[in-house]
C-alpha positions as CSV (number, residue, x, y, z in Angstrom):
1,M,-15.3,-20.9,38.3
2,H,-14.8,-18.6,41.3
3,F,-17.4,-17.8,44.0
4,R,-17.5,-14.3,45.6
5,Y,-18.9,-14.3,49.1
6,P,-20.0,-11.2,50.8
7,S,-17.8,-9.6,53.5
8,R,-18.4,-11.3,56.9
9,E,-21.0,-9.6,59.0
10,P,-21.8,-10.5,62.6
11,V,-23.5,-13.9,62.6
12,S,-27.2,-14.0,63.4
13,T,-28.0,-16.0,66.5
14,N,-31.1,-17.3,64.7
15,I,-29.6,-20.5,63.6
16,D,-31.2,-23.9,63.1
17,L,-29.1,-26.1,65.2
18,R,-29.9,-29.1,63.0
19,L,-28.0,-27.3,60.2
20,L,-24.9,-27.6,62.2
21,E,-25.1,-31.5,62.0
22,V,-24.4,-31.0,58.3
23,V,-21.2,-29.2,59.1
24,S,-20.0,-32.0,61.4
25,E,-21.0,-34.7,59.0
26,L,-19.3,-33.0,56.0
27,E,-16.2,-32.6,58.1
28,R,-16.2,-36.4,58.8
29,T,-17.1,-37.7,55.3
30,R,-15.7,-34.9,53.1
31,S,-18.6,-35.8,50.7
32,V,-22.1,-34.4,50.2
33,S,-23.5,-37.8,49.1
34,R,-22.0,-39.7,52.1
35,A,-23.1,-36.9,54.5
36,A,-26.6,-37.2,53.1
37,E,-26.6,-40.9,53.6
38,K,-25.4,-40.6,57.2
39,L,-28.1,-38.0,58.0
40,N,-30.8,-39.8,56.1
41,L,-31.3,-36.8,53.9
42,S,-31.2,-36.3,50.1
43,Q,-28.1,-34.8,48.5
44,S,-30.1,-31.7,47.5
45,A,-31.2,-31.2,51.2
46,V,-27.6,-31.3,52.3
47,S,-26.5,-28.9,49.5
48,M,-29.4,-26.5,50.4
49,S,-28.4,-26.7,54.1
50,L,-24.7,-25.9,53.1
51,A,-25.9,-23.0,51.1
52,R,-27.9,-21.6,54.0
53,L,-24.9,-22.0,56.3
54,R,-22.6,-20.3,53.8
55,K,-25.0,-17.3,53.8
56,Q,-25.4,-17.4,57.5
57,F,-21.7,-17.3,58.3
58,G,-20.5,-15.4,55.2
59,D,-17.9,-18.1,54.4
60,P,-17.6,-21.0,51.9
61,L,-17.1,-23.4,54.9
62,F,-16.3,-26.3,52.5
63,V,-14.6,-26.2,49.1
64,R,-14.2,-29.0,46.5
65,T,-10.8,-30.4,46.1
66,S,-9.3,-33.6,44.6
67,G,-9.5,-35.1,48.1
68,G,-13.2,-34.2,48.5
69,M,-15.1,-31.4,50.4
70,V,-12.4,-29.7,52.5
71,P,-13.2,-27.3,55.3
72,T,-11.9,-23.7,55.1
73,P,-9.9,-22.3,58.0
74,Y,-13.0,-20.5,59.3
75,A,-14.9,-23.8,59.2
76,L,-12.2,-25.5,61.2
77,D,-12.4,-22.9,63.9
78,L,-16.2,-23.0,63.8
79,M,-16.2,-26.8,64.3
80,G,-13.9,-26.5,67.3
81,E,-16.3,-24.0,68.9
82,L,-19.3,-26.2,68.0
83,K,-17.6,-29.1,69.6
84,K,-17.2,-27.2,72.9
85,A,-20.8,-26.0,72.6
86,S,-22.1,-29.6,71.9
87,D,-20.2,-31.0,74.9
88,I,-21.7,-28.2,77.1
89,L,-25.2,-28.9,75.8
90,Q,-24.8,-32.6,76.2
91,G,-23.5,-32.2,79.8
92,A,-26.6,-30.0,80.6
93,L,-28.9,-32.6,79.2
94,D,-27.1,-35.4,81.0
95,R,-26.8,-33.5,84.3
96,R,-28.6,-34.9,87.2
97,V,-28.3,-33.0,90.5
98,V,-27.6,-35.5,93.2
99,F,-28.3,-34.7,96.9
100,D,-26.6,-37.0,99.4
101,P,-27.9,-36.3,102.9
102,E,-25.2,-38.3,104.5
103,T,-22.4,-36.0,103.3
104,S,-24.3,-32.8,102.7
105,E,-23.5,-29.7,104.8
106,R,-26.3,-27.7,103.4
107,T,-28.3,-25.2,105.5
108,F,-32.1,-25.3,105.0
109,R,-34.1,-22.2,106.0
110,I,-37.7,-22.9,107.3
111,C,-40.3,-20.2,107.9
112,S,-42.6,-20.9,110.7
113,T,-44.1,-19.7,113.9
114,D,-42.3,-20.2,117.2
115,I,-44.5,-23.3,117.7
116,A,-42.1,-25.0,115.4
117,Q,-39.4,-24.6,118.1
118,F,-41.4,-27.1,120.2
119,T,-43.3,-29.2,117.6
120,L,-40.9,-29.2,114.6
121,L,-37.3,-28.6,115.4
122,P,-36.6,-31.2,118.1
123,A,-38.2,-34.0,116.1
124,L,-36.5,-32.8,112.9
125,M,-33.1,-32.5,114.5
126,M,-33.3,-35.9,116.0
127,R,-34.1,-37.3,112.5
128,L,-31.3,-35.4,110.9
129,R,-28.8,-36.5,113.5
130,K,-29.3,-40.0,112.1
131,L,-29.8,-39.4,108.4
132,A,-27.9,-36.1,107.6
133,P,-25.5,-35.2,110.4
134,G,-24.0,-32.4,108.5
135,V,-27.3,-30.6,107.5
136,K,-28.2,-27.5,109.3
137,I,-31.6,-25.8,110.0
138,E,-32.3,-22.1,110.3
139,L,-35.7,-21.1,111.5
140,L,-37.3,-17.8,110.3
141,N,-40.5,-16.2,111.5
142,I,-43.4,-16.1,109.1
143,T,-43.8,-12.6,108.0
144,G,-45.2,-10.6,105.0
145,D,-42.0,-11.4,103.1
146,T,-42.3,-15.1,103.4
147,A,-43.7,-15.7,99.9
148,Q,-40.8,-13.6,98.4
149,L,-38.2,-15.6,100.4
150,L,-39.7,-18.9,99.1
151,E,-39.7,-17.5,95.5
152,S,-36.1,-16.3,95.6
153,G,-34.9,-19.5,97.2
154,E,-33.7,-17.6,100.4
155,A,-36.1,-19.9,102.3
156,N,-36.9,-23.5,101.5
157,L,-40.2,-24.1,103.3
158,A,-42.9,-22.3,105.1
159,I,-44.9,-24.4,107.6
160,G,-48.0,-23.3,109.5
161,L,-51.6,-22.5,109.3
162,L,-51.2,-20.7,106.0
163,P,-53.8,-20.0,103.4
164,Q,-53.1,-21.1,99.8
165,M,-50.5,-18.6,98.4
166,R,-50.7,-17.0,95.0
167,A,-50.1,-18.8,91.8
168,G,-46.7,-20.4,91.5
169,F,-46.7,-21.9,95.0
170,C,-47.3,-25.4,96.1
171,Q,-48.9,-26.6,99.3
172,Q,-49.0,-30.0,101.1
173,R,-51.2,-30.9,104.0
174,L,-49.2,-32.2,107.0
175,F,-51.9,-32.7,109.6
176,Q,-55.1,-31.4,111.1
177,G,-55.5,-30.1,114.6
178,R,-57.8,-28.2,116.9
179,F,-57.7,-25.4,119.4
180,V,-58.0,-26.0,123.2
181,C,-57.9,-23.8,126.3
182,A,-54.8,-24.0,128.5
183,L,-54.9,-23.0,132.2
184,R,-53.2,-24.0,135.4
185,K,-54.2,-27.2,137.0
186,D,-55.2,-25.7,140.3
187,H,-57.2,-22.9,138.8
188,P,-59.4,-21.5,141.6
189,R,-62.6,-21.3,139.5
190,V,-62.2,-23.5,136.4
191,K,-62.0,-27.2,137.3
192,N,-62.6,-30.0,134.8
193,E,-65.1,-28.3,132.6
194,L,-64.9,-24.8,130.9
195,T,-68.3,-23.2,130.3
196,R,-69.0,-20.3,128.1
197,A,-69.8,-18.1,131.2
198,L,-66.4,-19.0,132.8
199,F,-64.6,-18.5,129.5
200,E,-66.1,-15.0,129.1
201,S,-65.6,-14.0,132.8
202,E,-61.9,-15.0,133.1
203,M,-58.9,-12.9,131.9
204,H,-57.1,-14.3,128.9
205,L,-53.6,-14.4,127.5
206,S,-53.6,-13.7,123.8
207,V,-50.7,-14.6,121.4
208,T,-50.3,-12.3,118.4
209,T,-48.2,-13.9,115.8
210,A,-48.6,-14.7,112.1
211,G,-49.3,-18.2,110.7
212,T,-51.1,-19.5,113.8
213,G,-54.7,-19.5,112.6
214,Y,-55.7,-17.0,115.3
215,Q,-57.5,-14.9,112.6
216,M,-59.9,-17.8,112.0
217,L,-60.3,-18.2,115.8
218,E,-61.2,-14.6,116.2
219,K,-63.8,-14.7,113.4
220,T,-65.3,-17.8,115.0
221,M,-65.7,-16.1,118.4
222,E,-67.1,-13.0,116.7
223,A,-69.7,-15.2,114.9
224,H,-70.7,-16.9,118.2
225,G,-70.9,-13.5,119.9
226,I,-68.2,-14.5,122.4
227,Q,-66.4,-11.8,124.3
228,R,-62.9,-12.4,125.6
229,K,-61.2,-10.2,128.2
230,V,-57.6,-10.0,127.2
231,G,-55.4,-9.2,130.1
232,I,-52.0,-9.7,128.4
233,S,-50.8,-10.0,124.8
234,V,-47.5,-11.7,123.9
235,P,-45.8,-11.9,120.6
236,S,-44.9,-15.6,120.8
237,F,-45.7,-18.9,122.5
238,L,-42.3,-19.3,124.2
239,G,-43.5,-17.9,127.5
240,V,-47.1,-19.1,127.6
241,A,-46.5,-22.2,129.8
242,G,-44.6,-20.2,132.3
243,I,-47.2,-17.5,132.6
244,I,-50.2,-19.9,132.6
245,A,-48.5,-22.0,135.4
246,V,-48.4,-19.1,138.0
247,T,-51.5,-17.0,137.0
248,D,-55.2,-17.4,136.5
249,F,-55.1,-16.5,132.8
250,L,-56.6,-18.7,130.1
251,A,-55.0,-19.2,126.8
252,I,-56.2,-20.6,123.5
253,I,-53.5,-22.7,121.9
254,T,-53.2,-25.7,119.6
255,E,-53.7,-29.1,121.2
256,R,-50.4,-30.4,119.8
257,L,-48.5,-27.5,121.3
258,G,-50.5,-27.8,124.6
259,T,-49.6,-31.5,124.9
260,I,-46.0,-30.7,124.8
261,L,-46.1,-27.6,127.1
262,A,-48.2,-29.3,129.7
263,E,-45.6,-32.0,130.2
264,G,-44.2,-31.5,133.7
265,K,-45.9,-28.2,134.1
266,N,-48.7,-26.9,136.3
267,M,-51.0,-26.7,133.3
268,K,-54.0,-28.5,131.9
269,L,-56.0,-28.5,128.7
270,L,-59.7,-28.3,128.4
271,P,-62.1,-28.2,125.3
272,L,-63.3,-24.9,124.3
273,P,-67.0,-24.2,125.1
274,F,-67.9,-23.4,121.6
275,E,-67.3,-25.1,118.2
276,V,-64.2,-24.1,116.3
277,P,-63.3,-25.6,112.9
278,R,-60.3,-27.8,112.8
279,F,-57.3,-26.2,111.2
280,T,-54.8,-27.6,108.7
281,V,-51.1,-27.2,109.0
282,T,-49.3,-27.3,105.6
283,Q,-45.8,-27.0,104.2
284,N,-45.5,-24.5,101.4
285,W,-42.8,-23.9,98.7
286,H,-42.4,-22.3,95.3
287,E,-42.8,-24.5,92.2
288,R,-39.3,-23.5,91.1
289,Y,-38.0,-25.9,93.6
290,S,-40.5,-28.7,93.2
291,L,-38.0,-30.9,91.4
292,D,-34.9,-29.9,93.3
293,P,-33.6,-33.1,94.9
294,A,-32.5,-31.4,98.2
295,S,-35.9,-29.6,98.6
296,Q,-37.7,-32.8,97.8
297,W,-35.7,-34.7,100.4
298,L,-36.5,-32.0,103.1
299,R,-40.1,-32.0,102.3
300,S,-40.3,-35.8,102.5
301,I,-38.6,-35.7,106.0
302,V,-41.0,-33.0,107.3
303,S,-44.0,-34.9,105.8
304,G,-42.9,-38.1,107.3
305,L,-42.6,-36.6,110.8
306,F,-45.9,-34.8,110.9
307,K,-48.3,-35.9,108.3
308,E,-51.4,-37.4,110.0
309,T,-49.7,-37.9,113.3
310,N,-52.3,-37.6,116.1
311,V,-51.8,-36.2,119.6
312,D,-51.9,-39.5,121.3
313,E,-49.0,-40.7,119.3
314,L,-47.2,-37.5,120.1
315,R,-47.6,-38.1,123.8
316,Q,-46.0,-41.5,123.5
317,R,-42.9,-40.3,121.5
318,P,-39.6,-39.8,123.2
319,I,-39.5,-36.4,121.7
320,L,-41.2,-35.0,124.8
321,R,-38.2,-36.0,126.9
322,A,-35.8,-34.7,124.2
323,I,-37.6,-31.3,124.2
324,R,-37.0,-30.7,127.9
325,G,-33.4,-31.5,127.7
326,S,-32.7,-30.3,124.1
327,A,-29.7,-28.1,123.5
328,V,-31.0,-27.2,120.0
329,R,-30.9,-23.5,119.4
330,P,-32.4,-22.4,116.1
331,S,-31.1,-19.4,114.2
332,V,-33.5,-16.5,114.0
């Protein structure tokens, strides 16, 4: 009896991969009954699977001979390709991405305000020098494109006073802080206490940069009806200490940054004369990279450095000395 099979058409990609096990087992056993036994199936189930595969591939695949079920040339080619595909699939299932900080030369990109150049980078670079000497850090400014950079993987973290981003982003609290007023130590009118009247009568330095929580600060002052005379606006915190030390300007900055900037400078910190909610600094990333070992490692380092660290501890750290003599220059 001769079977006639239709001419071979392009094979559909809608294939039950479990059927391909039948092909492999038939090739090994050359017997429907033994293949069924190995697969814990009935002989009829194996025969039906073979029929479906014959129709699927437009080829007999196996024919009966005196030596048992023998694969056709097409089946032999097919099994060779299936073996390659199986190896690739198994490799993908077994694959575990390993990140070794001691040998890695990876560059991590962190979005933050320039505050990070004082409060994040020096401490981070000191830690990396010990744990991951080949790892590099590139610091980017927080902008309207930050979320897109995190989503695409062009940036690994965003750190700052950031609201919860849209769905798909993860956020971890690092620490809480507060705003204080910075001014020069020998200010002619403001001594050891800053009253509301003095605050409103003095000229102020204002920093206009994203991710610092200043929007919340402005809303708080507006709610209190507090007027601030801004005499100078600067786009970053880098020159604040130098300006404060030689002028009569007042500047509202974070206590953590102020503690660092005031070291060795003609500058002091005073409480604000009105209540301002404490702010929360977070690290943010896209959920695509939540399980990436390298990203997990970076987040754990950052969290370990800054999570719940208070200002008194910061004052005692050798990092303050390192900052003044640091040669670290972030990429921007």
